[in-house]
ZAMARGU-4260 file (C-alpha; in steps of 0.2 Angstrom, whole numbers, plus 5000, padded with zeros to 4 digits):
<rodrens>
0) 5418/5731/5484 | 5420/5718/5472 | 5435/5706/5476 | 5449/5709/5467 | 5454/5692/5456
5) 5472/5688/5469 | 5460/5692/5485 | 5446/5679/5477 | 5460/5665/5475 | 5466/5667/5493
10) 5453/5664/5499 | 5439/5654/5487 | 5450/5637/5491 | 5446/5639/5509 | 5429/5642/5504
15) 5425/5629/5491 | 5434/5616/5501 | 5422/5621/5517 | 5406/5617/5506 | 5410/5602/5498
20) 5413/5588/5509 | 5408/5572/5497 | 5404/5577/5482 | 5396/5565/5467 | 5406/5563/5452
25) 5396/5566/5438 | 5403/5558/5422 | 5396/5554/5404 | 5389/5534/5405 | 5400/5525/5390
30) 5387/5522/5375 | 5385/5522/5356 | 5365/5527/5357 | 5362/5547/5362 | 5357/5545/5385
35) 5340/5553/5390 | 5348/5571/5391 | 5357/5570/5374 | 5338/5565/5367 | 5331/5579/5374
40) 5345/5591/5366 | 5343/5584/5350 | 5324/5584/5351 | 5325/5602/5351 | 5334/5602/5335
45) 5333/5620/5330 | 5338/5636/5341 | 5344/5655/5339 | 5362/5663/5346 | 5361/5678/5353
50) 5377/5687/5353 | 5375/5702/5364 | 5388/5714/5371 | 5404/5725/5371 | 5408/5721/5355
55) 5390/5726/5349 | 5395/5743/5351 | 5411/5745/5344 | 5409/5736/5325 | 5423/5720/5330
60) 5419/5702/5332 | 5433/5700/5347 | 5440/5713/5357 | 5454/5712/5370 | 5447/5719/5387
65) 5452/5736/5385 | 5437/5744/5380 | 5429/5753/5392 | 5412/5748/5400 | 5406/5766/5396
70) 5405/5760/5379 | 5395/5748/5382 | 5375/5758/5383 | 5362/5749/5375 | 5346/5760/5375
75) 5335/5747/5382 | 5335/5729/5382 | 5319/5720/5376 | 5324/5701/5378 | 5306/5699/5380
80) 5307/5701/5360 | 5322/5691/5357 | 5316/5676/5366 | 5298/5679/5360 | 5303/5679/5341
85) 5314/5665/5345 | 5297/5656/5350 | 5287/5661/5334 | 5302/5653/5324 | 5299/5637/5330
90) 5316/5637/5339 | 5316/5628/5356 | 5328/5634/5364 | 5342/5651/5364 | 5360/5652/5368
95) 5366/5670/5374 | 5382/5674/5376 | 5387/5680/5396 | 5404/5681/5392 | 5415/5683/5376
100) 5434/5684/5374 | 5434/5699/5380 | 5427/5695/5399 | 5413/5710/5400 | 5399/5700/5410
105) 5379/5702/5405 | 5376/5701/5422 | 5382/5709/5439 | 5397/5696/5445 | 5404/5699/5459
110) 5422/5695/5455 | 5423/5709/5443 | 5420/5727/5439 | 5420/5723/5418 | 5401/5722/5419
115) 5385/5728/5415 | 5384/5737/5433 | 5400/5746/5429 | 5390/5754/5412 | 5378/5766/5407
120) 5362/5751/5406 | 5366/5741/5424 | 5352/5730/5418 | 5357/5712/5421 | 5355/5703/5404
125) 5356/5689/5409 | 5343/5687/5423 | 5330/5697/5410 | 5333/5683/5397 | 5331/5670/5409
130) 5315/5677/5414 | 5311/5679/5396 | 5314/5663/5393 | 5302/5656/5407 | 5288/5666/5401
135) 5288/5660/5383 | 5292/5642/5386 | 5310/5643/5378 | 5325/5635/5384 | 5340/5642/5390
140) 5357/5638/5385 | 5372/5651/5391 | 5386/5653/5381 | 5404/5659/5392 | 5420/5659/5387
145) 5435/5651/5391 | 5447/5664/5387 | 5447/5679/5397 | 5456/5692/5389 | 5455/5705/5405
150) 5458/5695/5417 | 5472/5681/5411 | 5477/5691/5395 | 5495/5684/5392 | 5490/5665/5392
155) 5507/5658/5387 | 5514/5659/5404 | 5504/5645/5414 | 5510/5651/5429 | 5492/5662/5432
160) 5481/5645/5426 | 5479/5640/5445 | 5471/5659/5452 | 5462/5661/5434 | 5453/5645/5435
165) 5449/5644/5452 | 5440/5662/5445 | 5433/5655/5432 | 5422/5641/5442 | 5417/5652/5454
170) 5412/5664/5441 | 5401/5649/5436 | 5394/5644/5451 | 5387/5662/5451 | 5380/5665/5436
175) 5374/5646/5437 | 5364/5651/5455 | 5360/5667/5446 | 5349/5659/5432 | 5341/5644/5440
180) 5330/5652/5448 | 5319/5655/5436 | 5323/5642/5423 | 5335/5627/5420 | 5349/5629/5411
185) 5348/5615/5396 | 5365/5620/5390 | 5383/5626/5391 | 5393/5631/5373 | 5411/5635/5378
190) 5423/5644/5369 | 5441/5651/5368 | 5450/5633/5374 | 5460/5633/5358 | 5473/5647/5364
195) 5480/5635/5377 | 5484/5618/5379 | 5469/5607/5382 | 5475/5599/5401 | 5480/5618/5407
200) 5457/5619/5407 | 5449/5612/5421 | 5439/5604/5411 | 5432/5590/5425 | 5429/5602/5436
205) 5418/5615/5428 | 5408/5598/5422 | 5405/5595/5442 | 5401/5613/5445 | 5385/5612/5433
210) 5381/5596/5431 | 5381/5595/5452 | 5368/5608/5448 | 5359/5606/5432 | 5362/5589/5428
215) 5354/5585/5411 | 5361/5601/5402 | 5370/5598/5389 | 5389/5606/5390 | 5400/5607/5375
220) 5416/5616/5371 | 5420/5622/5354 | 5434/5610/5343 | 5429/5597/5352 | 5434/5580/5345
225) 5455/5578/5342 | 5466/5568/5330 | 5473/5550/5333 | 5489/5556/5334 | 5486/5570/5345
230) 5473/5572/5353 | 5474/5591/5356 | 5476/5594/5338 | 5469/5610/5331 | 5458/5611/5320
235) 5449/5595/5316 | 5436/5598/5303 | 5417/5590/5305 | 5423/5580/5286 | 5438/5574/5294
240) 5432/5568/5310 | 5431/5549/5310 | 5421/5537/5323 | 5433/5531/5338 | 5445/5549/5334
245) 5447/5556/5353 | 5436/5568/5364 | 5448/5583/5366 | 5440/5592/5383 | 5434/5578/5393
250) 5420/5575/5399 | 5408/5584/5388 | 5391/5580/5379 | 5392/5585/5361 | 5402/5591/5348
255) 5404/5611/5342 | 5416/5619/5328 | 5408/5633/5322 | 5404/5638/5310 | 5406/5620/5301
260) 5392/5610/5296 | 5391/5589/5297 | 5396/5581/5282 | 5380/5567/5279 | 5379/5552/5291
265) 5393/5559/5301 | 5402/5551/5314 | 5395/5550/5334 | 5405/5536/5345 | 5421/5546/5352
270) 5434/5538/5362 | 5441/5544/5381 | 5452/5533/5389 | 5446/5518/5377 | 5428/5519/5382
275) 5416/5525/5368 | 5404/5540/5370 | 5392/5546/5361 | 5392/5564/5356 | 5380/5573/5341
280) 5387/5588/5331 | 5379/5606/5335 | 5381/5618/5320 | 5381/5639/5320 | 5377/5649/5308
285) 5375/5669/5306 | 5359/5673/5297 | 5369/5685/5289 | 5389/5686/5291 | 5392/5692/5307
290) 5391/5687/5325 | 5388/5704/5335 | 5380/5718/5328 | 5389/5728/5317 | 5383/5744/5307
295) 5390/5737/5290 | 5382/5720/5293 | 5368/5721/5279 | 5372/5704/5270 | 5360/5691/5275
300) 5357/5672/5267 | 5342/5670/5258 | 5327/5658/5264 | 5331/5646/5252 | 5350/5645/5259
305) 5345/5644/5274 | 5329/5630/5274 | 5347/5621/5266 | 5356/5623/5281 | 5343/5619/5293
310) 5340/5605/5281 | 5359/5600/5283 | 5361/5603/5301 | 5345/5595/5308 | 5348/5578/5299
315) 5358/5564/5306 | 5353/5568/5326 | 5361/5585/5326 | 5357/5603/5330 | 5355/5621/5321
320) 5360/5636/5332 | 5357/5651/5320 | 5363/5668/5325 | 5352/5684/5327 | 5364/5700/5334
325) 5354/5712/5343 | 5356/5730/5340 | 5362/5745/5350 | 5344/5748/5354 | 5345/5730/5361
330) 5332/5723/5350 | 5333/5711/5336 | 5336/5718/5318 | 5319/5719/5308 | 5325/5711/5295
335) 5331/5694/5306 | 5313/5693/5312 | 5306/5694/5294 | 5317/5682/5289 | 5313/5670/5303
340) 5296/5668/5300 | 5297/5665/5282 | 5309/5652/5288 | 5299/5646/5298 | 5283/5644/5286
345) 5295/5635/5273 | 5299/5623/5284 | 5282/5620/5291 | 5287/5623/5309
</rodrens>
């Protein structure tokens, strides 16, 4: 039987301490130019966001953890189709939703029963995507929501932070270990941080859990940059950011703020504790109108519009991630595949 959050938190601290011993501290190197790992991210340039989960079956972008796991019921999981389509579109990597704000996990997590193992289709989606990435030579990125409305719904009460943060760190460690045996993780995309003050998130610990296993993995947290008068200001839009603005979530490697686009000649140099750090921008944009599959989502961006988006989002050493949500049949929509094929031809990828 899976552990409850509270049982976990009684034992986790001791277990982690026993495993830890002296550890190297991983931190970005202050620099006004990209590191080797950042340069690899810049060279990837173009990828696919894959929003899939319990929301797929409710025509909703955000659910709150109250939808039963039994409502997640894909007829199949054709992960190879997802990844093969990304490769054929000229994309270098994908970012898979592993857990959205609702807390539903696309892998069998021993820390919760709100996951695929408790659903009508227990396929470990994260592992299937990792295997497909290895097969087709596509990089694997993972999205994980810091905000978990199932486990830590009352974010106004800071008394639950310590237990929840331990739960989250343990689950992230579990997720990484389950995936890296198949393929390296090139990126972690974190979301939902804005619901609490930045200091209430264990950003340094998250960075260590990931970098200690995947040193080249690039880590970003949505709404990455603050303002000079308030490092935790939300939001600071791309056209408001300037060189020298503070890093809201330190340490991290690149900037996010979906679905906004970078400005021409956008700034790259941001500051923490008096030191300057280079941080490229990654844009995340929907190919249609919704992040998750929705039966009413039938309006797609044209190839002309997507070409303009690509040009804007990938100049100045930035990156474009185009969201293509699989449907309830576990496959990408035919229209997504058609548009991606046309776009690759237009871009000459």
